Structures are given as C-alpha cells and as structure tokens.
N, CA, C and O atoms as a GROMACS GRO file, in nm:
protein
  460
    1MET      N    1  18.732  13.980  22.128
    1MET     CA    2  18.849  13.893  22.092
    1MET      C    3  18.795  13.728  22.106
    1MET      O    4  18.818  13.631  22.032
    2THR      N    5  18.726  13.738  22.214
    2THR     CA    6  18.641  13.572  22.239
    2THR      C    7  18.521  13.570  22.126
    2THR      O    8  18.508  13.456  22.082
    3MET      N    9  18.431  13.662  22.069
    3MET     CA   10  18.387  13.644  21.999
    3MET      C   11  18.414  13.617  21.867
    3MET      O   12  18.343  13.550  21.792
    4HIS      N   13  18.510  13.667  21.844
    4HIS     CA   14  18.578  13.660  21.693
    4HIS      C   15  18.625  13.504  21.721
    4HIS      O   16  18.568  13.430  21.641
    5PHE      N   17  18.692  13.451  21.789
    5PHE     CA   18  18.728  13.328  21.831
    5PHE      C   19  18.615  13.250  21.794
    5PHE      O   20  18.635  13.180  21.695
    6LEU      N   21  18.520  13.244  21.838
    6LEU     CA   22  18.393  13.176  21.845
    6LEU      C   23  18.358  13.160  21.709
    6LEU      O   24  18.346  13.053  21.649
    7LYS      N   25  18.342  13.281  21.660
    7LYS     CA   26  18.296  13.301  21.478
    7LYS      C   27  18.368  13.203  21.398
    7LYS      O   28  18.309  13.149  21.304
    8ILE      N   29  18.494  13.172  21.427
    8ILE     CA   30  18.605  13.120  21.357
    8ILE      C   31  18.586  12.969  21.368
    8ILE      O   32  18.589  12.904  21.264
    9ASN      N   33  18.560  12.893  21.515
    9ASN     CA   34  18.546  12.776  21.548
    9ASN      C   35  18.389  12.777  21.476
    9ASN      O   36  18.382  12.694  21.385
   10LEU      N   37  18.294  12.836  21.492
   10LEU     CA   38  18.155  12.807  21.422
   10LEU      C   39  18.179  12.804  21.281
   10LEU      O   40  18.134  12.698  21.239
   11ASN      N   41  18.215  12.854  21.212
   11ASN     CA   42  18.274  12.825  21.059
   11ASN      C   43  18.340  12.716  21.027
   11ASN      O   44  18.310  12.654  20.925
   12LEU      N   45  18.427  12.679  21.100
   12LEU     CA   46  18.522  12.589  21.097
   12LEU      C   47  18.425  12.445  21.123
   12LEU      O   48  18.482  12.342  21.086
   13GLN      N   49  18.337  12.433  21.159
   13GLN     CA   50  18.259  12.341  21.245
   13GLN      C   51  18.136  12.294  21.139
   13GLN      O   52  18.100  12.182  21.104
   14LEU      N   53  18.083  12.441  21.098
   14LEU     CA   54  17.983  12.395  20.974
   14LEU      C   55  18.032  12.367  20.874
   14LEU      O   56  17.962  12.291  20.806
   15LYS      N   57  18.165  12.407  20.815
   15LYS     CA   58  18.208  12.346  20.725
   15LYS      C   59  18.272  12.218  20.716
   15LYS      O   60  18.307  12.174  20.606
   16ASP      N   61  18.293  12.152  20.828
   16ASP     CA   62  18.309  12.006  20.869
   16ASP      C   63  18.210  11.955  20.857
   16ASP      O   64  18.215  11.852  20.791
   17LEU      N   65  18.093  11.990  20.903
   17LEU     CA   66  17.978  11.934  20.929
   17LEU      C   67  17.911  11.908  20.735
   17LEU      O   68  17.883  11.796  20.691
   18PHE      N   69  17.902  12.013  20.666
   18PHE     CA   70  17.868  12.016  20.544
   18PHE      C   71  17.953  11.948  20.469
   18PHE      O   72  17.899  11.910  20.365
   19LEU      N   73  18.090  11.911  20.482
   19LEU     CA   74  18.164  11.805  20.407
   19LEU      C   75  18.139  11.652  20.449
   19LEU      O   76  18.147  11.562  20.365
   20LEU      N   77  18.111  11.629  20.571
   20LEU     CA   78  18.093  11.473  20.628
   20LEU      C   79  17.919  11.456  20.560
   20LEU      O   80  17.872  11.343  20.540
   21TYR      N   81  17.842  11.576  20.531
   21TYR     CA   82  17.698  11.555  20.495
   21TYR      C   83  17.729  11.493  20.341
   21TYR      O   84  17.702  11.381  20.298
   22CYS      N   85  17.794  11.603  20.275
   22CYS     CA   86  17.829  11.558  20.107
   22CYS      C   87  17.900  11.438  20.092
   22CYS      O   88  17.879  11.370  19.992
   23LEU      N   89  17.994  11.397  20.189
   23LEU     CA   90  18.076  11.246  20.136
   23LEU      C   91  17.987  11.125  20.205
   23LEU      O   92  18.029  11.012  20.180
   24ASN      N   93  17.838  11.138  20.312
   24ASN     CA   94  17.782  11.052  20.335
   24ASN      C   95  17.639  11.060  20.251
   24ASN      O   96  17.548  10.986  20.290
   25SER      N   97  17.617  11.142  20.144
   25SER     CA   98  17.512  11.164  20.067
   25SER      C   99  17.559  11.135  19.944
   25SER      O  100  17.477  11.161  19.856
   26ALA      N  101  17.665  11.089  19.906
   26ALA     CA  102  17.744  11.030  19.794
   26ALA      C  103  17.664  10.934  19.726
   26ALA      O  104  17.623  10.855  19.811
   27PRO      N  105  17.609  10.894  19.574
   27PRO     CA  106  17.556  10.797  19.573
   27PRO      C  107  17.635  10.700  19.544
   27PRO      O  108  17.734  10.713  19.472
   28MET      N  109  17.584  10.548  19.621
   28MET     CA  110  17.713  10.464  19.600
   28MET      C  111  17.570  10.352  19.563
   28MET      O  112  17.482  10.317  19.642
   29PRO      N  113  17.588  10.312  19.413
   29PRO     CA  114  17.484  10.214  19.349
   29PRO      C  115  17.485  10.066  19.430
   29PRO      O  116  17.386  10.004  19.468
   30SER      N  117  17.593  10.038  19.440
   30SER     CA  118  17.597   9.870  19.504
   30SER      C  119  17.534   9.888  19.652
   30SER      O  120  17.451   9.802  19.682
   31ASN      N  121  17.562   9.986  19.746
   31ASN     CA  122  17.517   9.973  19.863
   31ASN      C  123  17.351  10.017  19.833
   31ASN      O  124  17.256   9.953  19.880
   32LYS      N  125  17.340  10.112  19.766
   32LYS     CA  126  17.182  10.155  19.750
   32LYS      C  127  17.086  10.043  19.698
   32LYS      O  128  16.966  10.039  19.721
   33ASN      N  129  17.158   9.951  19.623
   33ASN     CA  130  17.059   9.844  19.573
   33ASN      C  131  17.045   9.753  19.706
   33ASN      O  132  16.942   9.735  19.771
   34LYS      N  133  17.141   9.713  19.724
   34LYS     CA  134  17.144   9.618  19.840
   34LYS      C  135  17.020   9.654  19.961
   34LYS      O  136  16.944   9.572  20.011
   35PHE      N  137  17.028   9.821  19.993
   35PHE     CA  138  16.936   9.879  20.103
   35PHE      C  139  16.801   9.858  20.054
   35PHE      O  140  16.718   9.829  20.140
   36LEU      N  141  16.760   9.866  19.929
   36LEU     CA  142  16.627   9.869  19.845
   36LEU      C  143  16.564   9.715  19.855
   36LEU      O  144  16.449   9.692  19.893
   37ASP      N  145  16.644   9.630  19.820
   37ASP     CA  146  16.632   9.496  19.823
   37ASP      C  147  16.586   9.448  20.003
   37ASP      O  148  16.500   9.366  20.035
   38VAL      N  149  16.666   9.522  20.088
   38VAL     CA  150  16.637   9.442  20.228
   38VAL      C  151  16.507   9.497  20.272
   38VAL      O  152  16.417   9.438  20.332
   39ARG      N  153  16.514   9.683  20.213
   39ARG     CA  154  16.360   9.725  20.249
   39ARG      C  155  16.265   9.653  20.218
   39ARG      O  156  16.179   9.621  20.299
   40LYS      N  157  16.265   9.606  20.066
   40LYS     CA  158  16.161   9.544  20.008
   40LYS      C  159  16.117   9.397  20.078
   40LYS      O  160  16.010   9.340  20.097
   41LYS      N  161  16.238   9.371  20.101
   41LYS     CA  162  16.190   9.193  20.196
   41LYS      C  163  16.160   9.246  20.321
   41LYS      O  164  16.075   9.168  20.364
   42MET      N  165  16.178   9.334  20.408
   42MET     CA  166  16.144   9.356  20.531
   42MET      C  167  15.979   9.406  20.518
   42MET      O  168  15.915   9.428  20.621
   43GLY      N  169  15.934   9.416  20.420
   43GLY     CA  170  15.794   9.505  20.397
   43GLY      C  171  15.769   9.654  20.413
   43GLY      O  172  15.667   9.718  20.390
   44ARG      N  173  15.872   9.687  20.451
   44ARG     CA  174  15.866   9.877  20.474
   44ARG      C  175  15.910   9.964  20.383
   44ARG      O  176  16.024  10.009  20.369
   45ASP      N  177  15.796   9.988  20.310
   45ASP     CA  178  15.787  10.101  20.207
   45ASP      C  179  15.738  10.230  20.308
   45ASP      O  180  15.643  10.233  20.386
   46LYS      N  181  15.845  10.340  20.275
   46LYS     CA  182  15.826  10.465  20.330
   46LYS      C  183  15.703  10.524  20.259
   46LYS      O  184  15.678  10.506  20.140
   47ASP      N  185  15.640  10.586  20.330
   47ASP     CA  186  15.525  10.683  20.239
   47ASP      C  187  15.532  10.808  20.307
   47ASP      O  188  15.606  10.830  20.403
   48LEU      N  189  15.445  10.897  20.250
   48LEU     CA  190  15.440  11.057  20.264
   48LEU      C  191  15.407  11.071  20.412
   48LEU      O  192  15.440  11.178  20.463
   49LEU      N  193  15.354  10.994  20.478
   49LEU     CA  194  15.334  11.062  20.619
   49LEU      C  195  15.453  10.984  20.694
   49LEU      O  196  15.493  11.036  20.799
   50THR      N  197  15.496  10.900  20.664
   50THR     CA  198  15.613  10.851  20.739
   50THR      C  199  15.762  10.977  20.720
   50THR      O  200  15.848  11.006  20.802
   51THR      N  201  15.744  11.021  20.594
   51THR     CA  202  15.840  11.099  20.552
   51THR      C  203  15.798  11.264  20.637
   51THR      O  204  15.880  11.338  20.692
   52THR      N  205  15.694  11.280  20.629
   52THR     CA  206  15.628  11.439  20.702
   52THR      C  207  15.690  11.397  20.821
   52THR      O  208  15.791  11.459  20.857
   53GLY      N  209  15.643  11.292  20.897
   53GLY     CA  210  15.676  11.290  21.032
   53GLY      C  211  15.833  11.292  21.069
   53GLY      O  212  15.878  11.360  21.162
   54SER      N  213  15.906  11.213  20.990
   54SER     CA  214  16.081  11.234  20.997
   54SER      C  215  16.112  11.390  20.984
   54SER      O  216  16.189  11.445  21.062
   55ILE      N  217  16.040  11.463  20.871
   55ILE     CA  218  16.100  11.610  20.903
   55ILE      C  219  16.028  11.667  21.007
   55ILE      O  220  16.110  11.743  21.058
   56LEU      N  221  15.926  11.678  21.068
   56LEU     CA  222  15.894  11.766  21.179
   56LEU      C  223  15.966  11.668  21.244
   56LEU      O  224  16.060  11.678  21.165
   57VAL      N  225  16.003  11.583  21.318
   57VAL     CA  226  16.096  11.545  21.399
   57VAL      C  227  16.251  11.599  21.415
   57VAL      O  228  16.307  11.637  21.517
   58ALA      N  229  16.308  11.590  21.262
   58ALA     CA  230  16.437  11.682  21.236
   58ALA      C  231  16.397  11.844  21.254
   58ALA      O  232  16.489  11.914  21.296
   59LEU      N  233  16.291  11.901  21.231
   59LEU     CA  234  16.260  12.052  21.269
   59LEU      C  235  16.249  12.053  21.412
   59LEU      O  236  16.304  12.148  21.468
   60GLY      N  237  16.193  11.975  21.479
   60GLY     CA  238  16.158  11.984  21.634
   60GLY      C  239  16.300  11.976  21.712
   60GLY      O  240  16.328  12.033  21.817
   61VAL      N  241  16.379  11.894  21.635
   61VAL     CA  242  16.510  11.895  21.713
   61VAL      C  243  16.601  12.011  21.695
   61VAL      O  244  16.674  12.061  21.781
   62ALA      N  245  16.586  12.047  21.570
   62ALA     CA  246  16.698  12.152  21.511
   62ALA      C  247  16.651  12.313  21.606
   62ALA      O  248  16.721  12.413  21.622
   63VAL      N  249  16.522  12.289  21.651
   63VAL     CA  250  16.512  12.437  21.719
   63VAL      C  251  16.626  12.425  21.836
   63VAL      O  252  16.668  12.536  21.869
   64TRP      N  253  16.669  12.347  21.886
   64TRP     CA  254  16.789  12.360  21.995
   64TRP      C  255  16.898  12.383  21.918
   64TRP      O  256  16.989  12.426  21.989
   65GLY      N  257  16.927  12.374  21.816
   65GLY     CA  258  17.027  12.454  21.766
   65GLY      C  259  17.044  12.605  21.739
   65GLY      O  260  17.143  12.678  21.742
   66VAL      N  261  16.897  12.632  21.707
   66VAL     CA  262  16.872  12.781  21.708
   66VAL      C  263  16.888  12.844  21.841
   66VAL      O  264  16.966  12.938  21.858
   67TYR      N  265  16.809  12.788  21.946
   67TYR     CA  266  16.833  12.824  22.062
   67TYR      C  267  16.983  12.834  22.107
   67TYR      O  268  17.014  12.929  22.179
   68ALA      N  269  17.076  12.745  22.070
   68ALA     CA  270  17.233  12.747  22.109
   68ALA      C  271  17.291  12.852  22.062
   68ALA      O  272  17.380  12.906  22.127
   69LEU      N  273  17.246  12.909  21.917
   69LEU     CA  274  17.321  13.005  21.839
   69LEU      C  275  17.298  13.105  21.894
   69LEU      O  276  17.393  13.178  21.918
   70LEU      N  277  17.151  13.151  21.938
   70LEU     CA  278  17.087  13.257  21.962
   70LEU      C  279  17.195  13.266  22.085
   70LEU      O  280  17.294  13.339  22.078
   71ARG      N  281  17.166  13.190  22.192
   71ARG     CA  282  17.217  13.207  22.346
   71ARG      C  283  17.359  13.224  22.348
   71ARG      O  284  17.402  13.322  22.408
   72TRP      N  285  17.464  13.123  22.278
   72TRP     CA  286  17.596  13.112  22.348
   72TRP      C  287  17.671  13.171  22.190
   72TRP      O  288  17.778  13.232  22.190
   73GLY      N  289  17.614  13.147  22.097
   73GLY     CA  290  17.659  13.234  21.984
   73GLY      C  291  17.662  13.374  21.972
   73GLY      O  292  17.768  13.433  21.952
   74LEU      N  293  17.534  13.441  21.985
   74LEU     CA  294  17.479  13.562  21.977
   74LEU      C  295  17.492  13.640  22.095
   74LEU      O  296  17.498  13.763  22.097
   75GLY      N  297  17.494  13.563  22.198
   75GLY     CA  298  17.483  13.612  22.343
   75GLY      C  299  17.350  13.691  22.368
   75GLY      O  300  17.356  13.794  22.435
   76TRP      N  301  17.205  13.639  22.309
   76TRP     CA  302  17.106  13.686  22.333
   76TRP      C  303  17.054  13.656  22.487
   76TRP      O  304  17.100  13.558  22.546
   77ASP      N  305  16.969  13.731  22.545
   77ASP     CA  306  16.896  13.654  22.677
   77ASP      C  307  16.782  13.554  22.620
   77ASP      O  308  16.676  13.611  22.594
   78VAL      N  309  16.783  13.440  22.600
   78VAL     CA  310  16.675  13.378  22.560
   78VAL      C  311  16.673  13.245  22.675
   78VAL      O  312  16.772  13.199  22.732
   79THR      N  313  16.550  13.206  22.686
   79THR     CA  314  16.530  13.081  22.763
   79THR      C  315  16.492  12.938  22.690
   79THR      O  316  16.464  12.939  22.570
   80GLY      N  317  16.491  12.843  22.747
   80GLY     CA  318  16.467  12.709  22.684
   80GLY      C  319  16.305  12.686  22.670
   80GLY      O  320  16.250  12.612  22.588
   81ARG      N  321  16.231  12.780  22.787
   81ARG     CA  322  16.111  12.810  22.805
   81ARG      C  323  16.049  12.835  22.647
   81ARG      O  324  15.952  12.776  22.599
   82GLN      N  325  16.136  12.941  22.578
   82GLN     CA  326  16.076  12.991  22.486
   82GLN      C  327  16.109  12.904  22.345
   82GLN      O  328  16.080  12.942  22.232
   83PHE      N  329  16.176  12.781  22.381
   83PHE     CA  330  16.203  12.710  22.208
   83PHE      C  331  16.096  12.584  22.244
   83PHE      O  332  16.034  12.524  22.157
   84LEU      N  333  16.085  12.554  22.396
   84LEU     CA  334  16.007  12.410  22.414
   84LEU      C  335  15.868  12.406  22.349
   84LEU      O  336  15.803  12.302  22.342
   85PRO      N  337  15.834  12.499  22.313
   85PRO     CA  338  15.625  12.473  22.242
   85PRO      C  339  15.703  12.411  22.127
   85PRO      O  340  15.681  12.295  22.093
   86TYR      N  341  15.816  12.507  22.053
   86TYR     CA  342  15.823  12.462  21.892
   86TYR      C  343  15.884  12.339  21.891
   86TYR      O  344  15.842  12.280  21.792
   87HIS      N  345  15.982  12.253  21.969
   87HIS     CA  346  16.037  12.166  21.961
   87HIS      C  347  15.925  12.079  21.998
   87HIS      O  348  15.926  11.987  21.916
   88LEU      N  349  15.814  12.061  22.094
   88LEU     CA  350  15.716  11.979  22.109
   88LEU      C  351  15.609  11.956  22.005
   88LEU      O  352  15.547  11.850  21.996
   89ALA      N  353  15.591  12.069  21.922
   89ALA     CA  354  15.507  12.102  21.821
   89ALA      C  355  15.562  12.026  21.683
   89ALA      O  356  15.498  11.997  21.582
   90GLY      N  357  15.701  12.004  21.714
   90GLY     CA  358  15.739  11.940  21.596
   90GLY      C  359  15.763  11.769  21.632
   90GLY      O  360  15.734  11.680  21.553
   91VAL      N  361  15.812  11.752  21.743
   91VAL     CA  362  15.849  11.599  21.789
   91VAL      C  363  15.745  11.519  21.823
   91VAL      O  364  15.754  11.400  21.794
   92ILE      N  365  15.621  11.569  21.893
   92ILE     CA  366  15.518  11.498  21.911
   92ILE      C  367  15.424  11.436  21.795
   92ILE      O  368  15.388  11.318  21.781
   93PRO      N  369  15.394  11.550  21.715
   93PRO     CA  370  15.315  11.486  21.586
   93PRO      C  371  15.401  11.410  21.517
   93PRO      O  372  15.361  11.300  21.480
   94GLY      N  373  15.542  11.454  21.482
   94GLY     CA  374  15.616  11.360  21.438
   94GLY      C  375  15.647  11.211  21.450
   94GLY      O  376  15.665  11.125  21.363
   95MET      N  377  15.647  11.207  21.588
   95MET     CA  378  15.672  11.068  21.646
   95MET      C  379  15.532  10.996  21.625
   95MET      O  380  15.537  10.876  21.598
   96ILE      N  381  15.422  11.050  21.634
   96ILE     CA  382  15.300  10.980  21.586
   96ILE      C  383  15.294  10.946  21.447
   96ILE      O  384  15.255  10.832  21.418
   97LEU      N  385  15.327  11.031  21.352
   97LEU     CA  386  15.308  10.983  21.226
   97LEU      C  387  15.437  10.895  21.172
   97LEU      O  388  15.426  10.832  21.066
   98ARG      N  389  15.549  10.894  21.240
   98ARG     CA  390  15.646  10.784  21.209
   98ARG      C  391  15.585  10.654  21.283
   98ARG      O  392  15.577  10.554  21.212
   99ARG      N  393  15.550  10.645  21.391
   99ARG     CA  394  15.472  10.517  21.448
   99ARG      C  395  15.361  10.492  21.440
   99ARG      O  396  15.321  10.403  21.515
  100ARG      N  397  15.255  10.561  21.339
  100ARG     CA  398  15.134  10.542  21.322
  100ARG      C  399  15.098  10.390  21.329
  100ARG      O  400  14.991  10.359  21.382
  101SER      N  401  15.179  10.294  21.280
  101SER     CA  402  15.119  10.171  21.248
  101SER      C  403  15.129  10.088  21.383
  101SER      O  404  15.045  10.004  21.415
  102PHE      N  405  15.237  10.118  21.455
  102PHE     CA  406  15.249  10.059  21.590
  102PHE      C  407  15.137  10.123  21.685
  102PHE      O  408  15.083  10.048  21.766
  103LEU      N  409  15.100  10.248  21.679
  103LEU     CA  410  14.997  10.288  21.768
  103LEU      C  411  14.867  10.194  21.705
  103LEU      O  412  14.797  10.125  21.778
  104LEU      N  413  14.846  10.203  21.563
  104LEU     CA  414  14.719  10.156  21.542
  104LEU      C  415  14.697  10.024  21.580
  104LEU      O  416  14.580   9.989  21.587
  105ARG      N  417  14.816   9.912  21.617
  105ARG     CA  418  14.837   9.805  21.655
  105ARG      C  419  14.742   9.793  21.775
  105ARG      O  420  14.643   9.726  21.801
  106ILE      N  421  14.843   9.919  21.856
  106ILE     CA  422  14.778   9.890  22.045
  106ILE      C  423  14.646   9.929  22.035
  106ILE      O  424  14.577   9.884  22.127
  107VAL      N  425  14.567  10.021  21.928
  107VAL     CA  426  14.442  10.098  21.979
  107VAL      C  427  14.351   9.967  21.924
  107VAL      O  428  14.245   9.949  21.983
  108SER      N  429  14.384   9.875  21.815
  108SER     CA  430  14.304   9.757  21.776
  108SER      C  431  14.322   9.644  21.880
  108SER      O  432  14.238   9.554  21.873
  109ARG      N  433  14.421   9.631  21.977
  109ARG     CA  434  14.412   9.548  22.078
  109ARG      C  435  14.316   9.609  22.207
  109ARG      O  436  14.268   9.538  22.295
  110VAL      N  437  14.305   9.700  22.200
  110VAL     CA  438  14.260   9.743  22.314
  110VAL      C  439  14.110   9.764  22.325
  110VAL      O  440  14.043   9.746  22.428
  111ILE      N  441  14.056   9.811  22.183
  111ILE     CA  442  13.940   9.850  22.134
  111ILE      C  443  13.920   9.699  22.054
  111ILE      O  444  13.990   9.672  21.956
  112PRO      N  445  13.815   9.602  22.107
  112PRO     CA  446  13.796   9.498  22.052
  112PRO      C  447  13.744   9.510  21.895
  112PRO      O  448  13.772   9.428  21.808
  113GLY      N  449  13.689   9.590  21.883
  113GLY     CA  450  13.573   9.610  21.756
  113GLY      C  451  13.637   9.682  21.617
  113GLY      O  452  13.587   9.700  21.506
  114ARG      N  453  13.753   9.710  21.667
  114ARG     CA  454  13.829   9.804  21.569
  114ARG      C  455  13.950   9.758  21.459
  114ARG      O  456  14.054   9.764  21.524
  115ASN      N  457  13.980   9.717  21.332
  115ASN     CA  458  14.046   9.668  21.233
  115ASN      C  459  14.163   9.748  21.260
  115ASN      O  460  14.263   9.738  21.188
   0.00000   0.00000   0.00000
C-alpha cells in the first residue's frame, strides 16, 4: 500500500515539475531581447566550453536524483559512496569549465610571465 501511494505522489510531482518547466521555457520576445541586450553590454557571450561545463554540473547534480529514486523510490540497498565518484566527475570539471576565465586570471597573477 505504501509503495503504491509513493508512486502516485512521484507521478504527480513529476507532472507538476514538467508543467513548470514548460511554462518557464515559453518564448517571451520582449524579455528575451532585453536579456540579450544586457548580456551583450556585459560582454559575456556563452561559448561551447561554458555550455559544456553547465551540462556537466547539471548531470553531476542529477546523479543524486537517481540515487534518491533507487534508494527511497525502489527500495534498493545503495549508498552515497557508490554515487559520489559520478557526482564529482561531473561537478569538478564542469565548474572548472564554467569558471575558466576566473581561474586563468588567478594563474596569470601567480605566475608573472603568463598572459
């Protein structure tokens, strides 16, 4: 009985999250143009490496969703130690790629001859 109730709750929550995602990703031309103008003024254009970093961070964090689903949703005997390497393998390189300009500035200050 408890497992059936959990499945119903999980389905309702996923349905609600999907609805929120659809509503938030709907195109809004006036806001989008303002956002693009602000980003151009700030000089922050996203490139492939920054996008790849964001994807890696998202996947690294999503590992914990799989962990929660397996542990509490399906009742499997899994531990956090089994998922931690996958989490770190996504989050650490992802943050390095996302913040690479900041890291390069630090390196250029520490090593005097490097530009």
